[in-house]
N, C-alpha and C positions, 0 to 999 in steps of 0.2 A: 480286819478279818483276813488274814492271809489264806488265799483259796488256791487249791491245786486241781486242775481239770485234767482228766485222762482223755487224751485225744486219739481216738481210734481211727484207722486209715484203712483204705481199700483201693486197690488199683491206681496208686499213685496220688491219692486225694485224701485229705482228711474228711471223714464222713459227715454229712450235713447236720446230723443230730448232735454230734460232739461240738461242732462250731456253734449250734444254737446254745448249748449249755454254757460254753465259754462266753458268748456275747451276753447271756443273762447275767452271769457272775460278774463281768466287766461293767455292765450297767449299774450294778450296785456300789461301784466304787471300791476303794481298798486295793490291796496287792494281789493280783490275779495272774497266775502263771499256767501255762499248759505243760504237759509232759508227752513227749512221743517216744514210743518204744518200738523197736524193730531193727531190720537190717536195710541200709540204704534209705533211711528216712529223714535225713537232715535237710534235704531240700524242701520239705513240707513245712518247715517252721514259719515261713513267710505268710502262709494262709492263716495261721493262728494270730499273727500280729494284726492282720486285717480285721480280725474279730475281736480284738480287745486284750490280747495277752501282753503284758508288759515284759514278760520274758518266757522263753520256752526252753525247757530242759529236753535234751535229746540223748536218749539212750540208745546208740546205734552200735549194735553188736551182732555177729552171726548167731550167737546163742539165743537171740530174740527173734530170729527169722520166723520160726514157727509160732502159730497163735496159741501158745501155752500159757496158762495164768500164773503159775508160781514164779517163774523168772520175773515177771511184771510186778508181782506182789513184793519182791525183794527190792526192785528199783524204787517203787513208790514208797514203801516203808522207809527206806534210807532217806529219802527226800523229805518225808514228813518229819522225821527225827532230827535230821541235820539242819533243815531250813526253818523248822518251826511251824509248818502249815497246820492249821486247826480244822480246815474243811477241804474234803476231797470230794469232788462231783464227777459223775459218770452219766453218759447217754446209754439208755437201755440197749443191750445186745447180749448174746450168749457169752461172749468174751468178757464184757464189762461186768456181768453178774458174777462170773467166776472170780474175776480179779478183786471186785469190791468185797465179795464175802470172805475171800482169803485175806485181804488187807484188814477187815474188821476183825477177824480172829487173831491176826498178829499183833495189832495194836490195842486190842481191847476197846474198840471203837463202836459206837452206835451206828446202825445202818438203818436208813428209811428208804423204802422202795416205792417206785410208781409215782414220784412226785410230778406234779404239773406246774408248780410255781415255787418260788423261794424268795424271801425278803431279806436274807442275810442272817436271820435269827431263827425263823420258823419256815417250814415247808408246808405245801398244801398237797393233799393226795386223796383221790376218789377212793371210797371204801364201799362195802356191802354191795358188790356188783355195780359200782358207780351210781348208787342211788343217793349217796351223800358225799360230800367233800369235807374233809377235816383238816385242821391245823395239826402238824406233827413236829415234834421237837426232839432234842437230844440231851442226855444227861452226862454225857461223856466229854472229856477234853477234846477229842478228835471227833468230828462229825462227818459221816459218809452218807451221800445220797446218790440215788440213781433215778434219772428223769425218764418218763415215758417217752418213747419214740414219737416224734412229731409234736411234742408238747410246746416246744420253743422254736422261734424263728431265728434262723441263722443270719441275723442282720449285720452286714458289714459296718464296722465302726471306724475304719481307717486306722492309721498309724502304723508304726514300725515296732519290732520287737527285738529284744536282746536274747541271743542265743547262747545257751550254756550247755556244756557237756555234762551229762548225768553219769555217775559211776555205775558201773555194771559189776556188782560184787554179789554173786549168786551163792545161796546156801546149798550144801551138798545134796539135801533132799529135793531141791528144785531141779536138779539135773538127772533124777532117776527116771523121768518120763521122756520118751522120745516120740515124735510124730513120725510114723513110718509112711503114711499116705493121707492125702487130703482130697476128698471127692468134692467137685464143684457141680452144681446143678446149672445146666445151660441156661443162660438168661440174656435177654436183650432189653435194654432200657433200664430205668432206675429200679432199685429194690423197693419192696412195699413200705419199708420204713421211711425211705427217703422220697418217695413219690408224692407230687402234688395232686395227682389223680390216680384213682385205683378202681379198676373194673373187676368186681368180684362175682364169681360164679357158684351156684348151688346145684342142687339135684334137678332143679328145673331145666338145666341144660340138657338133660336126657340121657347122656352118655359122654365118655371121655372126649370124643371127637367134638362134642359141643363146645368145649373150651376154645376152639378155633374162633368162635364168635367173640368171645371175651378178649382174646389175644388180638383180633383185628381191631376192635373198638379201642382197646388200650393203646395199640400202636398209633392209630390215627390221632388219639389225644396226647401222645407223648407220655402215657402212664405206664402203670404196672398191673399185673393180674394177681388177684388173690382168690382164695377159695374158703369154703366152709369145712368144718371138721368131717362132716358126713362124707364129702366127695374125696378128701384126702385119705380117710380111713378105707374108702372103696377103691384106692389106688388110681383115681382119675387125674390127680394133680399132686405135686411134691409138697411134703409136710412144711417145707420152708416158706410156703405161700399161705399157710393157714392163719386166718384171723379169727380171734374169739377168746374165750376165757381160757382154753388150754393151748392157744396159739399166740399170735402176736397182737398187740394193741397198736392201732394206726390212727392218725389224725390228719388226713389229706384235706386239701381244699375241696375236693369233689370225690365222692364216693358213689359208684354206680353198682347197684345190686341186681344181678341177673338170676331170676329163678331162685331167690333165697327167701325162705318163709320168714325169718327174722326171730329166731328163738332167742331167749335171753342170753344164752351162752355166746352167740354170734354178737349180739347187740353190744355187749360190754367191751368188745374188741374194736368197735368202729363207731360208736356213738358220738365220739369227739370229732368226727368229721365236720367240717364247715357247712357242706351242702351234701344232702343224701338224696339219691335218686333211686327209686325201686321200679323195676319192670318184672311183672308177675301176672300170670293169668288167673290167679285167685284173688278175687276182690276182698276176701276176708283174711289175707295173709297178715300176720302180726306186724311185718315190717312197714306196712303202710301207716301204722299208728305213730312212728317216729321218723318218717320220711318227709323231706321237704317237698318232694315232687314224687307223685306216684303215677305209674302208667300201667293200666290194666289191659293185658293183651298178650298175644303169642310172641314171645321174645325172639322166636326163630324167624318171625317176619319183621319184627320191629328193629332189631338190632343190626342186620345188614343194611337197612334203609338209613339208620342213624349213622352208621359207619361211613356209608357212602356220602352222606350229607356233610359230615365233619370233614372228610378228605376234600370235598369240593370247596368248602369254605376256607379251609387252611391253604389250599392251592391258590 
């Protein structure tokens, strides 16, 4: 099963979710390679070797500096055709979704989305708002899969990797789009896709300034801040932090929900968390039905004390 894993990178590191997909593929045996695309990315190849890649293809070219999908589709399509890869795996992200969809169209390949496991032949994916988990397969010669963020552990496997240059031969239509500006939301700490701890806020925070409570607790725990759709729609917090059916799906080790009622739309985005703690003044809030620990009380009183305690313990 020759497998190619798309390795997304950010701020000089391969993102943890991509390394998790790579480690999973490597654990199944067979020929597993990674592919890095961008400008000035050759130095990241060693990280892939530590997580099981027998070789890493590096497409290092100024034309790949902007995070645009079509040039990356060109690189991957050529690798699949020239090297005979029959499986291409991605970790969930906006860029990965665009690249995977474009690659599926280019190769006439089947694409399964939202995988949480893979045995080399079939994948497993939650469906119907995560009420069931089903086995999914492919009927095409080339199989493409996208794994949920946080579904796989980025377990270091040790070892070294062979680094090869990947040809950057771009189609004319792939050069028609130019990125003129890229806005970055200011962020401290890990992203919600990579964080082991997430502190999420809902309308129970009362006002936008209430997110200072979530940020303080997240900082003390070394985690990230997330939000519900209601508060991002209200402009309280950036859309990039939204967890839920129309936002991001996360699976941290610890998920702390502050003032979140627990509607099904939010539940499907975070119920894969290892431990869920809810703080809410409403004892009948639905979130208590699927929380591991529930605290009924005023979060404006509880959270500052909890943050102080965490900081004292960590000190």
